[in-house]
Every structure is written in C-alpha cells, then in structure tokens.
KERO-170315 format. One record per residue (C-alpha): residue in one letter; residue number from 1; x, y, z. Coordinates in steps of 0.25 Angstrom, whole numbers, m for minus. Layout:
BEGIN
[rec a,NUM,[X,Y,Z]]
...
END
This chain:
BEGIN
[rec m,1,[m1,47,228]]
[rec h,2,[m14,47,233]]
[rec a,3,[m8,57,243]]
[rec l,4,[m4,65,233]]
[rec g,5,[m18,62,224]]
[rec r,6,[m12,53,215]]
[rec h,7,[m17,41,209]]
[rec p,8,[m6,28,212]]
[rec s,9,[m7,15,203]]
[rec a,10,[6,7,196]]
[rec r,11,[7,0,186]]
[rec l,12,[13,m15,187]]
[rec m,13,[25,m17,175]]
[rec d,14,[31,m30,179]]
[rec k,15,[31,m39,192]]
[rec r,16,[41,m50,191]]
[rec v,17,[52,m58,199]]
[rec v,18,[63,m52,192]]
[rec p,19,[80,m56,198]]
[rec a,20,[85,m47,207]]
[rec s,21,[95,m39,201]]
[rec e,22,[109,m35,211]]
[rec t,23,[104,m22,213]]
[rec v,24,[88,m29,219]]
[rec a,25,[95,m40,225]]
[rec r,26,[101,m32,235]]
[rec k,27,[92,m21,239]]
[rec l,28,[82,m34,242]]
[rec a,29,[92,m40,248]]
[rec r,30,[93,m53,238]]
[rec r,31,[103,m60,230]]
[rec t,32,[104,m53,214]]
[rec g,33,[93,m60,206]]
[rec s,34,[84,m67,216]]
[rec p,35,[73,m66,212]]
[rec v,36,[63,m53,215]]
[rec v,37,[50,m45,212]]
[rec r,38,[51,m37,202]]
[rec i,39,[40,m28,202]]
[rec q,40,[39,m15,192]]
[rec r,41,[28,m5,191]]
[rec v,42,[25,10,187]]
[rec r,43,[18,16,197]]
[rec l,44,[8,29,193]]
[rec a,45,[3,38,200]]
[rec d,46,[m12,43,193]]
[rec n,47,[m8,35,181]]
[rec v,48,[7,42,182]]
[rec p,49,[19,33,181]]
[rec l,50,[27,39,196]]
[rec s,51,[39,27,197]]
[rec f,52,[43,15,190]]
[rec d,53,[45,5,200]]
[rec e,54,[52,m8,202]]
[rec t,55,[51,m17,215]]
[rec y,56,[60,m28,217]]
[rec l,57,[54,m36,230]]
[rec p,58,[59,m51,234]]
[rec r,59,[52,m61,227]]
[rec a,60,[43,m68,240]]
[rec i,61,[37,m51,244]]
[rec g,62,[37,m47,227]]
[rec e,63,[30,m61,220]]
[rec k,64,[18,m59,232]]
[rec i,65,[17,m45,226]]
[rec m,66,[19,m46,213]]
[rec g,67,[6,m53,217]]
[rec d,68,[m2,m41,219]]
[rec d,69,[m6,m28,212]]
[rec l,70,[6,m20,210]]
[rec e,71,[m1,m8,202]]
[rec t,72,[m9,m4,215]]
[rec e,73,[m3,m10,226]]
[rec p,74,[9,m4,230]]
[rec i,75,[23,m13,233]]
[rec f,76,[25,m6,249]]
[rec s,77,[10,m11,253]]
[rec l,78,[11,m23,249]]
[rec l,79,[22,m27,254]]
[rec e,80,[18,m20,269]]
[rec q,81,[1,m23,270]]
[rec k,82,[3,m35,261]]
[rec y,83,[13,m42,263]]
[rec n,84,[18,m39,276]]
[rec k,85,[30,m34,273]]
[rec p,86,[32,m19,279]]
[rec l,87,[41,m10,273]]
[rec v,88,[52,m3,284]]
[rec e,89,[61,6,277]]
[rec a,90,[65,8,262]]
[rec e,91,[81,15,257]]
[rec y,92,[77,23,244]]
[rec r,93,[87,28,236]]
[rec l,94,[82,37,222]]
[rec e,95,[88,41,212]]
[rec a,96,[86,53,199]]
[rec i,97,[86,45,186]]
[rec a,98,[85,44,172]]
[rec a,99,[72,33,167]]
[rec d,100,[76,22,159]]
[rec a,101,[66,16,149]]
[rec r,102,[60,7,154]]
[rec v,103,[59,17,169]]
[rec a,104,[53,28,159]]
[rec s,105,[45,18,150]]
[rec a,106,[35,14,162]]
[rec l,107,[35,29,167]]
[rec g,108,[33,34,153]]
[rec i,109,[45,44,152]]
[rec r,110,[56,44,143]]
[rec k,111,[69,36,146]]
[rec e,112,[80,43,154]]
[rec s,113,[68,53,162]]
[rec p,114,[71,57,176]]
[rec i,115,[67,49,185]]
[rec f,116,[68,43,201]]
[rec l,117,[73,30,204]]
[rec i,118,[69,26,219]]
[rec e,119,[76,15,224]]
[rec r,120,[69,8,237]]
[rec t,121,[73,m5,243]]
[rec s,122,[62,m5,255]]
[rec y,123,[66,m15,267]]
[rec c,124,[54,m24,276]]
[rec g,125,[57,m29,291]]
[rec g,126,[73,m33,293]]
[rec h,127,[77,m25,284]]
[rec t,128,[74,m34,272]]
[rec p,129,[71,m29,259]]
[rec i,130,[59,m31,252]]
[rec d,131,[56,m21,241]]
[rec y,132,[68,m14,231]]
[rec e,133,[60,m3,222]]
[rec k,134,[67,3,211]]
[rec l,135,[57,13,208]]
[rec y,136,[59,24,197]]
[rec y,137,[50,37,197]]
[rec h,138,[45,47,187]]
[rec g,139,[54,61,188]]
[rec d,140,[41,70,189]]
[rec q,141,[33,63,196]]
[rec i,142,[37,61,208]]
[rec q,143,[45,67,217]]
[rec f,144,[52,63,234]]
[rec v,145,[48,72,244]]
[rec t,146,[58,67,256]]
[rec r,147,[61,73,271]]
[rec l,148,[76,70,277]]
[rec s,149,[77,75,293]]
[rec r,150,[87,77,302]]
[rec r,151,[93,76,315]]
[rec a,152,[95,87,323]]
[rec p,153,[110,90,326]]
[rec g,154,[112,82,339]]
[rec r,155,[103,69,338]]
[rec g,156,[110,59,334]]
[rec k,157,[117,56,324]]
[rec t,158,[114,64,310]]
END
C-alpha cells in the first residue's frame, strides 16, 4: 500500500479461541474441534475497506499474537520478526464469489456483490502450517497481477 501511495490500516473485528472446523483443522494439521485462534479484521487503505480477513492460527502462537496491536501490526511481520517463525512457502486458492451478509457488512457493500476470495495456507520450516486465512477482497478496490515463466523446450521436463 505504501508503494501505491496509500495509507494501510486495519480494524479489528474479533479475536478469540474457537474450535477448529474440519477445513481449518485440515489446513493447520490439527484435529477437528481442537482449539485454534481466529482473528477477524477489515483491512483498509486510506480508510476505505479493501478486505475482510479471517486468520486462523495454532493456539500456542495465536494466543501470543492476540496480545499484539492487530490494528497496526501485520500478522506476518509478527510471526517472522517477533516470534521467530519464518514463513517459507504458501499455498493460494483464488475464487470469485458473491458476498454473504457477514462479509458484505464488514466491507460496506451490498449482499451478493462480487468479491474475490483468497484462501492461503502459510508454512514455516519443515512444511509446518502456521497460518490459514480466508481473505475476502472488495471486488472494485483490488487487482492481482502475476507473472509466469516457462522453461525453454529441451531443458528438462515441462
């Protein structure tokens, strides 16, 4: 956001220990129903809502992070810099969906408005899942750009 000349911030909606759903448990390599920390925030740029983020963390690290200022501190920075949990890889899943009432309310949009859902599982050393997020992006406030490389023919498998 800073590189785009915008001021990033967040509004904390909720933080609590919850039982892991089947999906959250699978993503964090836990048992269904085991306690995990859920943090819900609205991410803003120049006070305009960009995304509604649901972050799930294993309870031990999540309870530490719940004590930090989650309106100014990025969770990834806390994991890496304060809690020495370097993130080494992530798996992303992107999908266009219609906003349900909860997400629409958080983003200040109409229910059923088009939004972008990104599910991300981040891993620290040893392929250990440390963070699972559902990021609901305001459809007209964000764009994603990616670059793909292709190996030249004859240089290994393609």
